[in-house]
C-alpha positions as CSV (number, residue, x, y, z in Angstrom):
1,X,2.1,-8.7,-77.3
2,X,2.3,-5.4,-79.2
3,X,0.4,-2.8,-77.2
4,X,-2.5,-0.9,-78.8
5,X,-1.4,2.0,-76.7
6,X,2.2,2.1,-75.5
7,X,2.8,1.9,-71.7
8,X,5.1,4.9,-71.9
9,X,2.4,7.0,-73.5
10,X,-0.1,5.8,-70.9
11,X,2.4,6.8,-68.1
12,X,2.8,10.3,-69.3
13,X,-1.0,10.7,-70.0
14,X,-1.7,9.7,-66.4
15,X,1.0,12.1,-65.0
16,X,-0.7,15.1,-63.4
17,X,2.5,16.8,-62.3
18,X,1.9,16.4,-58.6
19,X,5.2,14.4,-58.3
20,X,8.1,13.8,-60.7
21,X,8.1,10.6,-62.8
22,X,11.1,8.5,-61.7
23,X,13.0,6.2,-64.1
24,X,15.8,3.9,-62.9
25,X,18.5,2.5,-65.1
26,X,19.6,-1.0,-64.3
27,X,22.1,-3.2,-66.2
28,X,20.4,-6.4,-67.4
29,X,22.0,-9.4,-65.7
30,X,23.3,-7.3,-62.8
31,X,24.0,-8.3,-60.1
32,X,22.8,-11.6,-61.5
33,X,19.9,-12.4,-63.9
34,X,17.3,-13.5,-61.4
35,X,18.2,-10.5,-59.1
36,X,17.5,-8.2,-62.1
37,X,13.9,-9.6,-62.3
38,X,13.4,-9.3,-58.5
39,X,14.7,-5.7,-58.5
40,X,12.4,-4.5,-61.3
41,X,9.4,-6.0,-59.6
42,X,10.5,-4.5,-56.3
43,X,11.1,-1.1,-57.9
44,X,7.5,-0.8,-59.0
45,X,6.3,-1.5,-55.4
46,X,8.6,1.2,-54.1
47,X,7.6,4.1,-56.4
48,X,9.5,3.6,-59.7
49,X,7.4,4.6,-62.7
50,X,9.7,3.5,-65.6
51,X,12.7,1.1,-66.0
52,X,15.6,1.5,-68.4
53,X,17.2,-1.9,-68.8
54,X,20.7,-1.7,-70.0
55,X,22.0,-4.1,-72.7
56,X,25.6,-4.7,-71.6
57,X,28.3,-4.2,-74.3
58,X,32.0,-4.9,-74.1
59,X,33.0,-1.4,-75.3
60,X,30.6,1.1,-73.6
61,X,32.1,4.4,-74.7
62,X,29.6,6.7,-73.0
63,X,29.5,4.9,-69.7
64,X,31.4,5.8,-66.6
65,X,33.2,3.3,-64.3
66,X,30.0,2.3,-62.4
67,X,28.0,1.3,-65.4
68,X,31.1,-0.3,-67.0
69,X,31.6,-2.4,-63.9
70,X,28.0,-3.6,-63.9
71,X,28.2,-4.4,-67.6
72,X,31.4,-6.4,-67.1
73,X,29.8,-8.4,-64.2
74,X,26.8,-9.2,-66.4
75,X,28.9,-10.2,-69.4
76,X,31.1,-12.4,-67.2
77,X,27.9,-14.1,-65.9
78,X,26.9,-14.9,-69.5
79,X,24.2,-12.4,-70.2
80,X,23.0,-12.4,-73.8
81,X,20.3,-10.6,-75.8
82,X,18.1,-13.6,-75.5
83,X,18.5,-13.7,-71.8
84,X,17.8,-9.9,-71.6
85,X,14.5,-10.5,-73.4
86,X,13.7,-13.4,-71.1
87,X,14.2,-11.0,-68.1
88,X,11.5,-8.8,-69.6
89,X,9.3,-11.8,-70.3
90,X,9.6,-12.8,-66.6
91,X,8.8,-9.3,-65.4
92,X,5.7,-9.2,-67.7
93,X,4.3,-12.3,-65.9
94,X,3.7,-10.0,-62.9
95,X,4.0,-6.4,-63.9
96,X,3.0,-3.8,-66.5
97,X,5.7,-1.3,-65.5
98,X,7.1,0.4,-68.7
99,X,10.4,-1.1,-69.7
100,X,12.9,0.5,-72.2
101,X,15.9,-1.3,-73.5
102,X,18.9,1.0,-73.5
103,X,22.3,0.3,-75.1
104,X,24.6,0.5,-78.1
105,X,23.7,-0.4,-81.6
106,X,26.3,-3.2,-82.1
107,X,24.5,-5.9,-80.1
108,X,21.3,-5.0,-81.9
109,X,23.0,-5.3,-85.3
110,X,24.5,-8.6,-84.3
111,X,21.1,-9.9,-83.2
112,X,19.5,-8.6,-86.4
113,X,17.5,-5.4,-86.4
114,X,14.2,-6.9,-87.6
115,X,14.5,-9.9,-85.3
116,X,15.4,-7.7,-82.3
117,X,12.4,-5.4,-82.8
118,X,10.1,-8.3,-83.3
119,X,11.3,-10.2,-80.2
120,X,11.5,-7.1,-78.0
121,X,7.9,-6.2,-78.8
122,X,6.8,-9.8,-78.3
123,X,8.1,-10.0,-74.8
124,X,6.7,-6.6,-73.8
125,X,9.4,-4.0,-74.3
126,X,8.0,-0.5,-74.6
127,X,10.7,1.5,-76.2
128,X,14.4,1.8,-77.2
129,X,17.2,4.2,-76.3
130,X,20.3,3.7,-78.5
131,X,22.6,6.6,-77.7
132,X,25.3,5.9,-80.3
133,X,22.9,6.1,-83.3
134,X,22.1,9.7,-84.3
135,X,18.8,10.5,-85.9
136,X,20.4,10.8,-89.4
137,X,21.5,7.1,-89.2
138,X,18.6,5.5,-87.4
139,X,16.5,4.8,-90.5
140,X,16.6,1.0,-90.6
141,X,16.1,0.7,-86.8
142,X,13.3,3.3,-86.8
143,X,11.5,1.6,-89.6
144,X,11.5,-1.8,-87.9
145,X,10.8,-0.3,-84.5
146,X,7.8,1.6,-85.7
147,X,6.3,-1.5,-87.4
148,X,6.4,-3.2,-83.9
149,X,5.1,-0.2,-82.0
150,X,8.5,0.5,-80.3
151,X,9.2,4.2,-79.7
152,X,12.8,5.3,-80.2
153,X,13.8,7.9,-77.5
154,X,16.6,10.3,-78.5
155,X,19.0,12.3,-76.3
156,X,19.8,15.9,-76.1
157,X,22.8,17.3,-74.1
158,X,24.3,20.7,-73.3
159,X,26.3,20.7,-76.5
160,X,23.2,20.1,-78.6
161,X,22.3,23.1,-80.7
162,X,18.8,24.7,-80.4
163,X,18.1,23.7,-84.0
164,X,19.1,20.1,-83.4
165,X,17.0,19.9,-80.2
166,X,14.0,20.9,-82.3
167,X,14.8,18.2,-84.8
168,X,15.3,15.5,-82.1
169,X,12.0,16.5,-80.5
170,X,10.2,15.9,-83.8
171,X,11.9,12.5,-84.3
172,X,11.7,11.2,-80.7
173,X,8.7,9.2,-79.4
174,X,7.7,8.6,-75.8
175,X,9.9,11.4,-74.3
176,X,13.2,13.2,-74.9
177,X,16.1,12.1,-72.7
178,X,17.9,15.3,-71.4
179,X,21.5,14.5,-70.5
180,X,22.2,17.2,-67.9
181,X,26.0,17.2,-68.2
182,X,28.4,16.6,-71.1
183,X,30.5,13.5,-70.5
184,X,30.2,9.9,-69.3
185,X,27.5,8.6,-67.0
186,X,28.1,8.8,-63.2
187,X,26.8,10.3,-60.0
188,X,28.1,13.8,-59.4
189,X,28.1,16.4,-56.7
190,X,24.7,18.1,-56.7
191,X,26.2,21.6,-56.9
192,X,28.3,20.7,-59.9
193,X,25.3,19.6,-61.8
194,X,23.0,22.4,-60.7
195,X,25.4,25.2,-61.7
196,X,25.7,24.0,-65.3
197,X,22.3,22.6,-65.8
198,X,19.9,25.5,-65.6
199,X,20.9,27.2,-68.8
200,X,20.6,23.8,-70.5
201,X,17.1,23.2,-69.0
202,X,16.0,26.6,-70.2
203,X,17.0,25.8,-73.7
204,X,15.3,22.4,-73.5
205,X,12.0,24.0,-72.4
206,X,12.2,26.4,-75.4
207,X,13.0,23.8,-78.0
208,X,11.5,20.5,-76.9
209,X,7.8,21.1,-77.0
210,X,6.3,18.0,-78.5
211,X,7.5,15.4,-76.1
212,X,7.7,15.0,-72.3
213,X,11.2,15.6,-70.9
214,X,13.2,13.4,-68.6
215,X,16.5,14.6,-67.2
216,X,19.3,12.2,-66.2
217,X,23.1,11.9,-65.5
218,X,24.6,12.9,-62.2
219,X,21.5,12.6,-60.0
220,X,22.1,10.7,-56.7
221,X,19.6,12.0,-54.2
222,X,16.0,13.2,-53.8
223,X,17.2,16.7,-53.4
224,X,19.3,16.5,-56.6
225,X,16.3,15.1,-58.5
226,X,13.8,17.7,-57.3
227,X,16.2,20.6,-58.0
228,X,17.4,19.4,-61.4
229,X,14.0,18.1,-62.6
230,X,12.0,21.1,-61.3
231,X,11.0,22.1,-64.9
232,X,11.0,18.6,-66.3
233,X,8.4,15.8,-66.2
234,X,10.7,13.5,-64.4
235,X,14.3,12.3,-63.7
236,X,16.5,9.3,-64.4
237,X,19.0,7.6,-62.0
238,X,21.5,4.9,-62.9
239,X,25.0,5.1,-61.4
240,X,23.8,5.9,-57.9
241,X,21.5,2.9,-58.0
242,X,24.2,0.6,-59.2
243,X,26.6,1.9,-56.6
244,X,24.0,1.1,-53.9
245,X,23.5,-2.4,-55.2
246,X,27.3,-2.9,-55.3
247,X,27.7,-1.7,-51.8
248,X,25.2,-4.1,-50.3
249,X,25.0,-7.2,-52.6
250,X,25.2,-10.1,-51.7
251,X,24.8,-9.3,-47.9
252,X,21.6,-10.6,-46.2
253,X,18.9,-8.0,-46.7
254,X,20.6,-6.3,-49.6
255,X,17.4,-5.8,-51.6
256,X,15.8,-4.1,-48.6
257,X,18.7,-1.6,-48.6
258,X,18.3,-1.0,-52.3
259,X,14.5,-0.5,-52.1
260,X,15.0,1.9,-49.1
261,X,17.4,3.9,-51.4
262,X,14.7,3.9,-54.1
263,X,12.1,5.2,-51.7
264,X,14.4,8.0,-50.6
265,X,15.1,9.0,-54.2
266,X,11.4,9.3,-55.0
267,X,9.9,10.6,-51.7
268,X,12.8,12.0,-49.8
269,X,12.2,9.6,-47.0
270,X,11.8,5.9,-46.3
């Protein structure tokens, strides 16, 4: 199922700038494996352009309490790499929304890099984000991923030097993930993010010129997204989404509440 042209590339080629591309991060297997499939399919119907599917790991160093919680729930429910790939396979039966697998390198190494890239491509994964593997150490993964047409997307943060931003832009494929604040994941107060982020965004614009730019970490509302992503191609939301799921699951109508939140994020209204 390797694509002749990657769905991520197609998404950005279609993007005319009239509205920001919205990517949501969801932990695979959260709040349960079937719900993950249903949520991704529903996301597409409610304005989501791109999905980052988190691969839970028992020692998630860069994740704040919200993502850690969702990872623990998924692990307790028996999520495995094979089950994550099966989730993508189920989504692909009904949807062509771009899906990126995001997580730590340990589960990939345990699965086997070659087998992981092969199986991910075969079920319809469109790219990889592995935050704990720097460009200097990504050789074996990059080689296997490129063979299977899987872009590797790298991250830049406020503590990334200008020179390194340029290097990451050259290595990254698909887009560059711009981490708006230094620290672990988590929804933050909009003013806190906005004050620190503009200088960073200005540096990103100057140094990341080859790839589209998506900004994430700390966004929890439409207003946050529009302000922080004003000079970016789009924005990424994770913790605020998982907090919303956690608040309503498993009440009756919980998915409707989640999809209403998604519409507010994208459009500023339901």
